[in-house]
C-alpha positions in Angstrom: 73.9 24.7 -140.1 73.8 25.8 -136.5 77.2 26.0 -134.9 77.2 24.6 -131.4 79.1 26.1 -128.5 81.7 23.4 -128.0 82.8 25.0 -124.7 79.5 24.2 -123.0 78.8 20.9 -124.7 80.5 17.5 -124.4 81.3 15.9 -127.7 78.8 13.1 -127.1 75.2 13.3 -126.1 74.5 11.8 -122.6 73.3 8.2 -122.4 69.7 9.1 -121.6 68.6 5.5 -120.6 71.7 3.9 -118.9 69.6 1.2 -117.3 67.2 0.4 -120.2 68.3 -3.2 -120.1 66.4 -3.6 -116.8 63.0 -3.4 -118.5 63.5 -3.7 -122.2 65.6 -6.9 -122.7 64.8 -7.4 -126.4 65.9 -3.9 -127.3 69.1 -3.8 -125.2 70.2 -7.2 -126.4 69.9 -6.3 -130.1 73.1 -5.3 -131.8 72.9 -2.1 -133.9 72.9 -3.1 -137.6 72.7 -1.1 -140.8 72.6 -2.2 -144.5 75.9 -1.5 -146.3 74.2 0.5 -149.1 72.9 2.9 -146.6 76.4 3.6 -145.4 77.9 3.8 -148.8 75.6 6.3 -150.5 74.3 9.7 -149.3 70.6 8.8 -149.2 69.7 11.0 -146.2 69.7 14.7 -145.6 72.2 16.2 -143.1 70.2 19.4 -142.8 67.8 20.3 -139.9 65.7 22.2 -142.4 63.4 20.4 -144.9 65.2 19.6 -148.2 62.7 19.4 -151.1 65.0 19.6 -154.1 66.0 16.5 -156.1 69.6 15.4 -155.5 71.8 13.6 -158.0 75.2 12.0 -157.5 77.5 10.5 -160.1 80.5 8.2 -159.8 81.9 7.3 -163.2 79.1 5.7 -165.3 76.9 5.2 -162.3 74.5 7.8 -160.9 72.1 8.0 -158.0 69.0 10.3 -157.9 67.0 11.0 -154.7 63.6 12.6 -154.9 62.0 13.9 -151.7 58.3 14.3 -151.0 56.7 17.7 -150.3 57.5 17.1 -146.6 61.2 16.9 -147.4 64.0 14.4 -147.8 64.4 11.7 -145.2 67.0 12.8 -142.7 69.9 10.9 -141.1 67.9 11.0 -137.8 64.8 9.5 -139.6 67.2 6.6 -140.5 67.2 5.6 -136.8 63.8 3.9 -137.4 65.4 1.8 -140.1 68.4 0.9 -138.0 65.9 -0.2 -135.3 64.0 -2.4 -137.8 67.2 -3.9 -139.3 68.6 -4.6 -135.8 65.5 -6.4 -134.7 65.2 -8.5 -137.9 68.9 -9.5 -137.7 68.5 -10.4 -134.0 65.5 -12.7 -134.9 67.5 -14.3 -137.9 70.4 -15.1 -135.5 67.9 -16.9 -133.3 66.4 -18.8 -136.2 63.0 -17.0 -136.1 60.9 -16.3 -139.2 60.9 -12.7 -140.4 59.0 -10.6 -142.9 59.4 -7.2 -144.3 56.7 -5.9 -141.9 58.1 -4.8 -138.5 55.9 -3.8 -135.5 57.5 -1.0 -133.6 56.8 -0.3 -129.9 57.3 3.5 -130.0 58.5 3.8 -126.4 61.1 1.1 -127.0 62.3 2.7 -130.2 62.9 6.1 -128.5 64.9 4.3 -125.8 66.9 2.2 -128.3 67.9 5.4 -130.2 68.8 7.4 -127.1 66.0 9.9 -127.4 63.7 11.5 -124.9 60.2 10.2 -124.4 58.2 13.4 -124.4 55.1 14.0 -126.6 57.3 16.0 -129.0 59.5 12.9 -129.6 56.5 10.8 -130.5 55.3 13.5 -133.0 58.8 13.5 -134.5 58.4 9.7 -135.2 55.3 10.4 -137.2 57.0 13.1 -139.2 60.0 10.8 -139.8 57.7 8.0 -141.2 56.2 10.5 -143.6 59.6 11.5 -145.0 60.9 7.9 -145.1 57.8 6.8 -147.0 57.9 9.7 -149.4 61.6 9.6 -150.3 62.3 7.8 -153.6 65.6 6.6 -155.0 66.5 5.9 -158.6 69.8 4.5 -159.8 71.4 2.8 -162.8 73.3 -0.5 -163.3 75.6 -0.6 -166.3 76.4 -4.0 -167.8 78.4 -4.0 -171.0 76.5 -1.8 -173.5 73.2 -2.0 -171.5 71.9 0.2 -168.7 69.2 -0.8 -166.2 67.5 1.9 -164.2 65.8 0.9 -160.9 63.6 2.9 -158.6 62.6 2.1 -155.0 61.7 3.6 -151.6 63.2 3.4 -148.2 59.9 2.0 -146.8 56.8 1.0 -148.7 54.2 1.7 -146.2 53.5 2.5 -142.5 50.6 2.1 -140.1 50.1 3.9 -136.8 47.9 3.0 -133.9 47.1 5.7 -131.3 44.5 6.7 -128.8 41.5 8.4 -130.3 41.6 12.2 -130.3 44.0 15.0 -131.5 46.3 14.5 -128.5 46.0 10.7 -128.5 48.9 8.8 -127.2 50.9 6.9 -129.8 50.7 3.2 -129.1 52.7 1.5 -131.9 53.7 1.8 -135.5 54.2 -0.9 -138.2 56.6 -0.4 -141.1 56.8 -2.3 -144.3 60.3 -2.2 -145.5 61.0 -1.9 -149.2 62.1 -5.1 -151.0 65.5 -3.4 -151.6 66.1 -3.0 -147.9 64.6 -6.3 -146.8 66.6 -8.3 -149.5 69.8 -6.6 -148.2 69.0 -7.8 -144.7 68.2 -11.4 -145.8 71.5 -11.5 -147.7 73.2 -10.3 -144.5 74.6 -7.3 -146.4 74.8 -5.5 -143.0 77.4 -4.0 -140.7 77.4 -3.6 -136.9 77.4 -0.1 -135.5 78.8 1.1 -132.2 76.0 1.9 -129.7 77.5 5.5 -129.3 76.4 6.2 -132.9 73.1 7.4 -131.3 75.1 9.7 -129.0 76.8 11.7 -131.8 75.4 15.2 -131.8 75.9 16.3 -135.3 74.5 14.8 -138.6 77.9 15.1 -140.3 79.5 13.1 -137.5 77.1 10.3 -138.0 77.7 10.3 -141.7 81.5 10.3 -141.4 81.2 7.4 -138.9 79.1 5.4 -141.4 81.7 6.0 -144.2 84.6 5.0 -141.9 82.7 1.9 -140.7 82.0 0.8 -144.3 85.5 1.5 -145.8 87.9 1.2 -143.0 86.2 -1.7 -141.3 88.7 -3.9 -139.5 91.7 -2.4 -141.3 94.3 -0.6 -139.2 94.0 2.6 -141.2 92.1 4.1 -144.2 92.8 7.3 -146.1 90.6 9.5 -148.2 91.0 13.0 -149.7 88.9 15.7 -148.1 87.2 16.5 -151.3 86.1 12.9 -151.9 84.9 12.5 -148.3 82.8 15.6 -148.8 81.2 14.1 -151.9 80.6 10.8 -150.1 78.9 12.5 -147.1 76.4 14.4 -149.4 76.9 17.5 -147.3 75.9 20.8 -148.8 78.6 22.7 -146.8 81.4 24.4 -148.8 84.7 22.7 -148.7 86.2 25.3 -146.4 83.5 24.8 -143.8 83.7 21.0 -144.2 87.5 21.2 -143.5 86.8 23.0 -140.3 84.3 20.4 -139.2 86.8 17.6 -139.9 89.4 19.4 -137.9 87.0 19.8 -135.0 86.1 16.1 -135.2 89.8 15.2 -135.1 90.5 17.6 -132.2 87.7 16.2 -130.0 88.6 12.6 -130.9 85.2 11.2 -130.0 84.2 9.2 -133.1 83.3 5.6 -132.1 85.6 2.8 -133.3 87.9 5.2 -135.3 90.4 8.0 -134.5 90.3 10.8 -137.1 93.3 12.8 -138.1 93.7 15.4 -140.8 96.9 15.7 -142.9 96.8 19.4 -143.9 99.7 19.2 -146.3 98.1 16.4 -148.4 94.5 17.5 -147.6 93.8 13.9 -146.5 91.6 12.5 -143.8 93.0 9.4 -142.0 90.9 7.0 -140.0 92.7 4.7 -137.5 91.0 1.7 -136.1 90.7 2.0 -132.3 90.4 -1.8 -131.9 87.1 -1.4 -130.1 85.2 -3.7 -132.4 85.0 -7.1 -130.5 86.8 -10.0 -132.2 85.1 -12.7 -130.3 82.3 -15.2 -130.9 78.8 -14.9 -129.3 79.8 -17.4 -126.6 82.6 -15.1 -125.6 85.4 -17.4 -126.7 88.4 -15.6 -128.1 89.2 -16.2 -131.7 92.9 -15.8 -132.6 94.0 -13.3 -135.2 94.2 -14.6 -138.8 97.4 -15.1 -140.7 98.4 -12.5 -143.3 98.1 -14.8 -146.2 94.6 -15.9 -145.1 93.1 -12.6 -146.3 94.5 -13.1 -149.8 93.1 -16.6 -149.9 89.8 -15.3 -148.6 89.7 -12.7 -151.4 90.1 -15.5 -153.9 87.2 -17.4 -152.2 84.9 -14.4 -152.2 86.0 -12.1 -155.1 84.6 -8.6 -154.9 83.7 -8.7 -151.2 85.2 -6.6 -148.4 87.1 -9.3 -146.6 87.2 -7.3 -143.4 83.4 -7.1 -143.4 83.2 -10.9 -143.9 85.6 -11.4 -141.1 83.4 -9.4 -138.8 80.3 -11.4 -139.9 82.2 -14.6 -139.4 83.3 -13.8 -135.9 79.8 -12.9 -134.9 78.4 -16.0 -136.5 80.6 -18.7 -135.0 79.6 -20.1 -131.6 82.8 -21.8 -130.5 86.4 -20.9 -131.5 87.4 -23.3 -134.3 90.5 -25.5 -134.2 91.7 -24.1 -137.5 90.5 -20.4 -137.6 92.1 -19.6 -140.9 90.6 -22.6 -142.7 87.2 -22.0 -141.1 87.2 -18.4 -142.2 88.1 -19.3 -145.8 85.3 -21.9 -145.8 82.9 -19.3 -144.6 84.0 -16.9 -147.4 83.6 -19.6 -150.0 80.0 -20.4 -148.9 79.2 -16.7 -148.6 80.2 -16.2 -152.3 78.3 -19.4 -153.4 75.1 -17.9 -151.8 75.4 -14.3 -152.9 77.9 -14.1 -155.8 79.6 -10.8 -156.4 78.3 -7.7 -154.5 
């Protein structure tokens, strides 16, 4: 891993397109979304060099195996394409529009949406990313009683590219067919909102740590995890000593979106504290009051197995006007959520 000169670099990348909303309304209005499974498991490479070895992770009886193509494992930067697709599909669903697993991508809009440059090199990088996404395969097991089911799937099933004729032809658009696994997660709204500064994080490990915090800390005030377990969850190949240094640096700069990071050296624990930057208002802008303490327990009974703080976030984004009885409305939302989806 290349060590950056932190004396000459600000912690966050600059916002390369601060006025993108003036000419790309659809992109700027879309809220960044990612499927929860992407944030939970280390599917993506954090290395800037191609990774071609098979990776296997185990958590109790469950295991996850990721097989790259000859061009390497899909990277956390390649994932930007999927975040773009997921965000666009969710925006259409919120507007009541029909969606399919095929997503047409305007390449220029994608680069702006993900805070990238728009040079020819960036367009070529998109083509390479599509190759890695299409070539990466995932296999995992599901244990039920004395039976084991093994499923295999990809991140995307296919891609199509349109460009001007010739070796240096300008890239016009791409079309991606999401895998059933990803598309079903979107349709079931198993997604979380990301802070827009996610695309301004410089280092792959910072993106991965943010994803884990967003998934596990959510709307809670704080969340703690041992350094060793966090290292495993990230999928980083760095030794623990180097990873500890990276976490200390992240805590010192204090630039992670949505969460403050602190490191307890005595306990070797990483603590995430909610900054309170995730909006708790409905789409119309009306303020929804905080829920009562016992509401969360009642909500857990209504939707057993689900992350209640994730459901609260989805509920607050879904409602149009502040309800008269916020607590009762939230519990009703959780009950219907569980009726539609069952246990996660």
